Biopython code that builds the backbone (N, CA, C, O; Angstrom):
import numpy as np
from Bio.PDB.StructureBuilder import StructureBuilder

atoms = [
    (1, "UNK", "N", (-9.343, -1.284, 8.221)),
    (1, "UNK", "CA", (-8.342, -0.286, 8.495)),
    (1, "UNK", "C", (-7.859, 0.361, 7.194)),
    (1, "UNK", "O", (-7.707, 1.580, 7.110)),
    (2, "UNK", "N", (-7.626, -0.462, 6.204)),
    (2, "UNK", "CA", (-7.181, 0.082, 4.920)),
    (2, "UNK", "C", (-8.234, 0.994, 4.307)),
    (2, "UNK", "O", (-7.912, 2.033, 3.730)),
    (3, "UNK", "N", (-9.488, 0.598, 4.437)),
    (3, "UNK", "CA", (-10.567, 1.426, 3.898)),
    (3, "UNK", "C", (-10.609, 2.783, 4.592)),
    (3, "UNK", "O", (-10.849, 3.806, 3.950)),
    (4, "UNK", "N", (-10.376, 2.791, 5.903)),
    (4, "UNK", "CA", (-10.353, 4.055, 6.643)),
    (4, "UNK", "C", (-9.212, 4.956, 6.220)),
    (4, "UNK", "O", (-9.386, 6.167, 6.085)),
    (5, "UNK", "N", (-8.045, 4.368, 6.010)),
    (5, "UNK", "CA", (-6.884, 5.150, 5.565)),
    (5, "UNK", "C", (-7.126, 5.720, 4.177)),
    (5, "UNK", "O", (-6.853, 6.893, 3.922)),
    (6, "UNK", "N", (-7.638, 4.885, 3.282)),
    (6, "UNK", "CA", (-7.910, 5.362, 1.921)),
    (6, "UNK", "C", (-9.000, 6.426, 1.905)),
    (6, "UNK", "O", (-8.895, 7.414, 1.178)),
    (7, "UNK", "N", (-10.054, 6.228, 2.710)),
    (7, "UNK", "CA", (-11.116, 7.229, 2.785)),
    (7, "UNK", "C", (-10.574, 8.556, 3.310)),
    (7, "UNK", "O", (-10.904, 9.616, 2.779)),
    (8, "UNK", "N", (-9.745, 8.501, 4.347)),
    (8, "UNK", "CA", (-9.148, 9.722, 4.886)),
    (8, "UNK", "C", (-8.242, 10.408, 3.886)),
    (8, "UNK", "O", (-8.244, 11.634, 3.780)),
    (9, "UNK", "N", (-7.459, 9.616, 3.142)),
    (9, "UNK", "CA", (-6.582, 10.197, 2.131)),
    (9, "UNK", "C", (-7.385, 10.886, 1.040)),
    (9, "UNK", "O", (-7.066, 12.004, 0.635)),
    (10, "UNK", "N", (-8.426, 10.216, 0.566)),
    (10, "UNK", "CA", (-9.275, 10.813, -0.468)),
    (10, "UNK", "C", (-9.951, 12.074, 0.039)),
    (10, "UNK", "O", (-10.047, 13.067, -0.682)),
    (11, "UNK", "N", (-10.416, 12.036, 1.271)),
    (11, "UNK", "CA", (-11.071, 13.206, 1.858)),
    (11, "UNK", "C", (-10.112, 14.391, 1.932)),
    (11, "UNK", "O", (-10.483, 15.513, 1.588)),
    (12, "UNK", "N", (-8.893, 14.149, 2.376)),
    (12, "UNK", "CA", (-7.924, 15.231, 2.470)),
    (12, "UNK", "C", (-7.455, 15.701, 1.098)),
    (12, "UNK", "O", (-7.167, 16.883, 0.912)),
    (13, "UNK", "N", (-7.375, 14.776, 0.128)),
    (13, "UNK", "CA", (-7.023, 15.189, -1.228)),
    (13, "UNK", "C", (-8.085, 16.112, -1.817)),
    (13, "UNK", "O", (-7.763, 17.108, -2.465)),
    (14, "UNK", "N", (-9.365, 15.771, -1.584)),
    (14, "UNK", "CA", (-10.453, 16.603, -2.098)),
    (14, "UNK", "C", (-10.412, 17.985, -1.455)),
    (14, "UNK", "O", (-10.685, 18.988, -2.115)),
    (15, "UNK", "N", (-10.076, 18.037, -0.182)),
    (15, "UNK", "CA", (-10.015, 19.319, 0.524)),
    (15, "UNK", "C", (-8.749, 20.106, 0.185)),
    (15, "UNK", "O", (-8.642, 21.280, 0.539)),
    (16, "UNK", "N", (-7.802, 19.482, -0.488)),
    (16, "UNK", "CA", (-6.572, 20.172, -0.869)),
    (16, "UNK", "C", (-5.559, 20.278, 0.255)),
    (16, "UNK", "O", (-4.677, 21.135, 0.200)),
    (17, "UNK", "N", (-5.658, 19.435, 1.270)),
    (17, "UNK", "CA", (-4.754, 19.495, 2.412)),
    (17, "UNK", "C", (-3.536, 18.584, 2.248)),
    (17, "UNK", "O", (-2.646, 18.585, 3.099)),
    (18, "UNK", "N", (-3.488, 17.811, 1.170)),
    (18, "UNK", "CA", (-2.385, 16.891, 0.942)),
    (18, "UNK", "C", (-1.654, 17.311, -0.324)),
    (18, "UNK", "O", (-2.272, 17.585, -1.353)),
    (19, "UNK", "N", (-0.333, 17.357, -0.233)),
    (19, "UNK", "CA", (0.482, 17.690, -1.391)),
    (19, "UNK", "C", (1.627, 16.689, -1.490)),
    (19, "UNK", "O", (2.371, 16.483, -0.532)),
    (20, "UNK", "N", (1.756, 16.077, -2.651)),
    (20, "UNK", "CA", (2.834, 15.130, -2.877)),
    (20, "UNK", "C", (4.036, 15.782, -3.547)),
    (20, "UNK", "O", (4.933, 15.083, -4.017)),
    (21, "UNK", "N", (4.067, 17.092, -3.597)),
    (21, "UNK", "CA", (5.146, 17.782, -4.304)),
    (21, "UNK", "C", (6.498, 17.599, -3.625)),
    (21, "UNK", "O", (7.528, 17.638, -4.298)),
    (22, "UNK", "N", (6.522, 17.402, -2.314)),
    (22, "UNK", "CA", (7.789, 17.249, -1.606)),
    (22, "UNK", "C", (8.302, 15.816, -1.633)),
    (22, "UNK", "O", (9.443, 15.567, -1.244)),
    (23, "UNK", "N", (7.490, 14.873, -2.081)),
    (23, "UNK", "CA", (7.910, 13.472, -2.088)),
    (23, "UNK", "C", (9.084, 13.261, -3.028)),
    (23, "UNK", "O", (10.045, 12.580, -2.671)),
    (24, "UNK", "N", (9.024, 13.821, -4.199)),
    (24, "UNK", "CA", (10.101, 13.656, -5.175)),
    (24, "UNK", "C", (11.406, 14.295, -4.745)),
    (24, "UNK", "O", (12.474, 13.875, -5.191)),
    (25, "UNK", "N", (11.343, 15.299, -3.888)),
    (25, "UNK", "CA", (12.544, 15.984, -3.436)),
    (25, "UNK", "C", (13.095, 15.439, -2.130)),
    (25, "UNK", "O", (14.100, 15.941, -1.626)),
    (26, "UNK", "N", (12.449, 14.416, -1.573)),
    (26, "UNK", "CA", (12.891, 13.897, -0.281)),
    (26, "UNK", "C", (14.213, 13.159, -0.413)),
    (26, "UNK", "O", (14.602, 12.753, -1.509)),
    (27, "UNK", "N", (14.895, 12.989, 0.697)),
    (27, "UNK", "CA", (16.204, 12.357, 0.706)),
    (27, "UNK", "C", (16.128, 10.898, 0.271)),
    (27, "UNK", "O", (17.041, 10.395, -0.385)),
    (28, "UNK", "N", (15.050, 10.223, 0.632)),
    (28, "UNK", "CA", (14.912, 8.805, 0.287)),
    (28, "UNK", "C", (14.883, 8.610, -1.221)),
    (28, "UNK", "O", (15.556, 7.722, -1.744)),
    (29, "UNK", "N", (14.112, 9.429, -1.923)),
    (29, "UNK", "CA", (13.983, 9.274, -3.366)),
    (29, "UNK", "C", (15.126, 9.928, -4.127)),
    (29, "UNK", "O", (15.337, 9.625, -5.301)),
    (30, "UNK", "N", (15.860, 10.812, -3.481)),
    (30, "UNK", "CA", (17.003, 11.408, -4.164)),
    (30, "UNK", "C", (18.145, 10.404, -4.284)),
    (30, "UNK", "O", (19.050, 10.598, -5.095)),
    (31, "UNK", "N", (18.119, 9.339, -3.495)),
    (31, "UNK", "CA", (19.147, 8.300, -3.607)),
    (31, "UNK", "C", (19.062, 7.592, -4.948)),
    (31, "UNK", "O", (20.070, 7.073, -5.429)),
    (32, "UNK", "N", (17.876, 7.556, -5.571)),
    (32, "UNK", "CA", (17.739, 6.921, -6.874)),
    (32, "UNK", "C", (18.511, 7.658, -7.959)),
    (32, "UNK", "O", (18.873, 7.058, -8.972)),
    (33, "UNK", "N", (18.766, 8.933, -7.768)),
    (33, "UNK", "CA", (19.507, 9.672, -8.787)),
    (33, "UNK", "C", (20.962, 9.208, -8.846)),
    (33, "UNK", "O", (21.637, 9.419, -9.854)),
    (34, "UNK", "N", (21.448, 8.582, -7.782)),
    (34, "UNK", "CA", (22.813, 8.068, -7.799)),
    (34, "UNK", "C", (22.962, 6.916, -8.784)),
    (34, "UNK", "O", (24.044, 6.706, -9.331)),
    (35, "UNK", "N", (21.882, 6.166, -9.014)),
    (35, "UNK", "CA", (21.930, 5.030, -9.923)),
    (35, "UNK", "C", (21.482, 5.394, -11.327)),
    (35, "UNK", "O", (21.371, 4.514, -12.180)),
    (36, "UNK", "N", (21.229, 6.638, -11.581)),
    (36, "UNK", "CA", (20.825, 7.062, -12.912)),
    (36, "UNK", "C", (19.348, 6.863, -13.195)),
    (36, "UNK", "O", (18.931, 6.917, -14.352)),
    (37, "UNK", "N", (18.559, 6.638, -12.175)),
    (37, "UNK", "CA", (17.126, 6.431, -12.376)),
    (37, "UNK", "C", (16.367, 7.744, -12.436)),
    (37, "UNK", "O", (15.207, 7.769, -12.848)),
    (38, "UNK", "N", (16.984, 8.798, -12.045)),
    (38, "UNK", "CA", (16.298, 10.081, -12.022)),
    (38, "UNK", "C", (15.442, 10.238, -10.780)),
    (38, "UNK", "O", (15.425, 9.370, -9.907)),
    (39, "UNK", "N", (14.738, 11.345, -10.709)),
    (39, "UNK", "CA", (13.912, 11.620, -9.547)),
    (39, "UNK", "C", (12.439, 11.461, -9.846)),
    (39, "UNK", "O", (11.606, 11.961, -9.089)),
    (40, "UNK", "N", (12.104, 10.806, -10.883)),
    (40, "UNK", "CA", (10.696, 10.652, -11.224)),
    (40, "UNK", "C", (10.065, 9.593, -10.332)),
    (40, "UNK", "O", (10.515, 8.448, -10.282)),
    (41, "UNK", "N", (9.036, 9.993, -9.644)),
    (41, "UNK", "CA", (8.336, 9.107, -8.721)),
    (41, "UNK", "C", (7.064, 8.628, -9.393)),
    (41, "UNK", "O", (6.221, 9.442, -9.769)),
    (42, "UNK", "N", (6.911, 7.338, -9.551)),
    (42, "UNK", "CA", (5.762, 6.786, -10.265)),
    (42, "UNK", "C", (4.735, 6.279, -9.263)),
    (42, "UNK", "O", (4.929, 5.248, -8.619)),
    (43, "UNK", "N", (3.639, 7.021, -9.143)),
    (43, "UNK", "CA", (2.584, 6.681, -8.190)),
    (43, "UNK", "C", (1.861, 5.401, -8.586)),
    (43, "UNK", "O", (1.447, 4.631, -7.720)),
    (44, "UNK", "N", (1.707, 5.169, -9.873)),
    (44, "UNK", "CA", (1.007, 3.959, -10.318)),
    (44, "UNK", "C", (1.731, 2.700, -9.875)),
    (44, "UNK", "O", (1.094, 1.713, -9.506)),
    (45, "UNK", "N", (3.042, 2.727, -9.906)),
    (45, "UNK", "CA", (3.816, 1.563, -9.475)),
    (45, "UNK", "C", (3.616, 1.301, -7.990)),
    (45, "UNK", "O", (3.529, 0.148, -7.568)),
    (46, "UNK", "N", (3.543, 2.351, -7.205)),
    (46, "UNK", "CA", (3.330, 2.195, -5.763)),
    (46, "UNK", "C", (1.939, 1.649, -5.501)),
    (46, "UNK", "O", (1.786, 0.711, -4.718)),
    (47, "UNK", "N", (0.927, 2.210, -6.134)),
    (47, "UNK", "CA", (-0.441, 1.734, -5.919)),
    (47, "UNK", "C", (-0.598, 0.304, -6.394)),
    (47, "UNK", "O", (-1.271, -0.494, -5.741)),
    (48, "UNK", "N", (0.014, -0.033, -7.524)),
    (48, "UNK", "CA", (-0.090, -1.389, -8.042)),
    (48, "UNK", "C", (0.570, -2.394, -7.093)),
    (48, "UNK", "O", (0.018, -3.465, -6.840)),
    (49, "UNK", "N", (1.730, -2.054, -6.577)),
    (49, "UNK", "CA", (2.397, -2.954, -5.633)),
    (49, "UNK", "C", (1.607, -3.068, -4.333)),
    (49, "UNK", "O", (1.583, -4.137, -3.723)),
    (50, "UNK", "N", (0.964, -1.993, -3.901)),
    (50, "UNK", "CA", (0.127, -2.054, -2.700)),
    (50, "UNK", "C", (-1.067, -2.970, -2.914)),
    (50, "UNK", "O", (-1.432, -3.727, -2.015)),
    (51, "UNK", "N", (-1.673, -2.913, -4.080)),
    (51, "UNK", "CA", (-2.834, -3.763, -4.369)),
    (51, "UNK", "C", (-2.431, -5.232, -4.369)),
    (51, "UNK", "O", (-3.119, -6.063, -3.777)),
    (52, "UNK", "N", (-1.311, -5.560, -5.036)),
    (52, "UNK", "CA", (-0.866, -6.949, -5.070)),
    (52, "UNK", "C", (-0.473, -7.448, -3.681)),
    (52, "UNK", "O", (-0.745, -8.596, -3.331)),
    (53, "UNK", "N", (0.162, -6.592, -2.896)),
    (53, "UNK", "CA", (0.528, -6.979, -1.530)),
    (53, "UNK", "C", (-0.708, -7.218, -0.690)),
    (53, "UNK", "O", (-0.768, -8.189, 0.064)),
    (54, "UNK", "N", (-1.694, -6.347, -0.808)),
    (54, "UNK", "CA", (-2.924, -6.505, -0.042)),
    (54, "UNK", "C", (-3.653, -7.786, -0.441)),
    (54, "UNK", "O", (-4.173, -8.492, 0.423)),
    (55, "UNK", "N", (-3.698, -8.092, -1.730)),
    (55, "UNK", "CA", (-4.328, -9.337, -2.183)),
    (55, "UNK", "C", (-3.590, -10.558, -1.637)),
    (55, "UNK", "O", (-4.226, -11.534, -1.239)),
    (56, "UNK", "N", (-2.268, -10.518, -1.615)),
    (56, "UNK", "CA", (-1.495, -11.638, -1.088)),
    (56, "UNK", "C", (-1.764, -11.829, 0.399)),
    (56, "UNK", "O", (-1.884, -12.962, 0.866)),
    (57, "UNK", "N", (-1.858, -10.738, 1.144)),
    (57, "UNK", "CA", (-2.149, -10.838, 2.581)),
    (57, "UNK", "C", (-3.560, -11.375, 2.810)),
    (57, "UNK", "O", (-3.779, -12.176, 3.720)),
    (58, "UNK", "N", (-4.516, -10.939, 1.990)),
    (58, "UNK", "CA", (-5.885, -11.449, 2.132)),
    (58, "UNK", "C", (-5.933, -12.956, 1.858)),
    (58, "UNK", "O", (-6.580, -13.696, 2.599)),
    (59, "UNK", "N", (-5.269, -13.405, 0.822)),
    (59, "UNK", "CA", (-5.258, -14.828, 0.491)),
    (59, "UNK", "C", (-4.587, -15.623, 1.608)),
    (59, "UNK", "O", (-5.057, -16.701, 1.974)),
    (60, "UNK", "N", (-3.502, -15.101, 2.144)),
    (60, "UNK", "CA", (-2.808, -15.755, 3.241)),
    (60, "UNK", "C", (-3.698, -15.835, 4.481)),
    (60, "UNK", "O", (-3.709, -16.858, 5.165)),
    (61, "UNK", "N", (-4.434, -14.779, 4.775)),
    (61, "UNK", "CA", (-5.314, -14.770, 5.936)),
    (61, "UNK", "C", (-6.420, -15.797, 5.794)),
    (61, "UNK", "O", (-6.716, -16.523, 6.743)),
    (62, "UNK", "N", (-7.032, -15.869, 4.632)),
    (62, "UNK", "CA", (-8.094, -16.851, 4.402)),
    (62, "UNK", "C", (-7.544, -18.265, 4.551)),
    (62, "UNK", "O", (-8.189, -19.118, 5.162)),
    (63, "UNK", "N", (-6.376, -18.519, 4.006)),
    (63, "UNK", "CA", (-5.761, -19.829, 4.147)),
    (63, "UNK", "C", (-5.440, -20.177, 5.581)),
    (63, "UNK", "O", (-5.637, -21.315, 6.007)),
    (64, "UNK", "N", (-4.943, -19.196, 6.340)),
    (64, "UNK", "CA", (-4.633, -19.439, 7.749)),
    (64, "UNK", "C", (-5.895, -19.731, 8.547)),
    (64, "UNK", "O", (-5.902, -20.635, 9.383)),
    (65, "UNK", "N", (-6.953, -18.984, 8.302)),
    (65, "UNK", "CA", (-8.208, -19.210, 9.011)),
    (65, "UNK", "C", (-8.776, -20.581, 8.677)),
    (65, "UNK", "O", (-9.268, -21.279, 9.564)),
    (66, "UNK", "N", (-8.716, -20.976, 7.405)),
    (66, "UNK", "CA", (-9.205, -22.304, 7.016)),
    (66, "UNK", "C", (-8.373, -23.413, 7.658)),
    (66, "UNK", "O", (-8.920, -24.426, 8.094)),
    (67, "UNK", "N", (-7.062, -23.227, 7.719)),
    (67, "UNK", "CA", (-6.196, -24.220, 8.334)),
    (67, "UNK", "C", (-6.446, -24.363, 9.820)),
    (67, "UNK", "O", (-6.481, -25.478, 10.341)),
    (68, "UNK", "N", (-6.618, -23.248, 10.509)),
    (68, "UNK", "CA", (-6.889, -23.291, 11.952)),
    (68, "UNK", "C", (-8.250, -23.905, 12.219)),
    (68, "UNK", "O", (-8.406, -24.681, 13.162)),
    (69, "UNK", "N", (-9.236, -23.567, 11.403)),
    (69, "UNK", "CA", (-10.573, -24.155, 11.604)),
    (69, "UNK", "C", (-10.548, -25.649, 11.343)),
    (69, "UNK", "O", (-11.291, -26.398, 11.979)),
    (70, "UNK", "N", (-9.721, -26.092, 10.433)),
    (70, "UNK", "CA", (-9.583, -27.525, 10.160)),
    (70, "UNK", "C", (-8.976, -28.244, 11.361)),
    (70, "UNK", "O", (-9.433, -29.322, 11.741)),
    (71, "UNK", "N", (-7.946, -27.645, 11.958)),
    (71, "UNK", "CA", (-7.283, -28.243, 13.120)),
    (71, "UNK", "C", (-8.207, -28.225, 14.331)),
    (71, "UNK", "O", (-8.290, -29.206, 15.070)),
    (72, "UNK", "N", (-8.900, -27.109, 14.531)),
    (72, "UNK", "CA", (-9.771, -26.967, 15.703)),
    (72, "UNK", "C", (-11.068, -27.762, 15.555)),
    (72, "UNK", "O", (-11.758, -28.000, 16.546)),
    (73, "UNK", "N", (-11.404, -28.171, 14.347)),
    (73, "UNK", "CA", (-12.615, -28.925, 14.126)),
    (73, "UNK", "C", (-13.860, -28.053, 14.131)),
    (73, "UNK", "O", (-14.968, -28.562, 14.301)),
    (74, "UNK", "N", (-13.700, -26.774, 13.951)),
    (74, "UNK", "CA", (-14.832, -25.853, 13.900)),
    (74, "UNK", "C", (-15.115, -25.489, 12.451)),
    (74, "UNK", "O", (-14.193, -25.329, 11.651)),
    (75, "UNK", "N", (-16.386, -25.360, 12.120)),
    (75, "UNK", "CA", (-16.757, -25.085, 10.741)),
    (75, "UNK", "C", (-16.692, -23.590, 10.428)),
    (75, "UNK", "O", (-16.050, -23.209, 9.449)),
    (76, "UNK", "N", (-17.314, -22.757, 11.200)),
    (76, "UNK", "CA", (-17.327, -21.320, 10.941)),
    (76, "UNK", "C", (-16.429, -20.620, 11.920)),
    (76, "UNK", "O", (-16.298, -19.397, 11.873)),
]
sb = StructureBuilder()
sb.init_structure("model")
sb.init_model(0)
sb.init_chain("A")
sb.init_seg("    ")
for serial, (resi, resn, name, xyz) in enumerate(atoms, 1):
    if name == "N":
        sb.init_residue(resn, " ", resi, " ")
    sb.init_atom(name, np.array(xyz, "f"), 0.0, 1.0, " ", f" {name:<3s}", serial, name[0])
structure = sb.get_structure()
């Protein structure tokens, strides 16, 4: 599913149908200006946190599958 979303995003970016220009002006990110953080939106931080979250979910899934297979007595 993640691969499909990323492929679609890349495809639309190449076609020029996606614009992130309104993200910095949105109400959600304008709340950061109240704390003195400014309105600068850092895409690298978002992508990095997404990668770490995805890795944590993958590790958790593998552990859960191994634990269930151990309880069920099934190898594969």
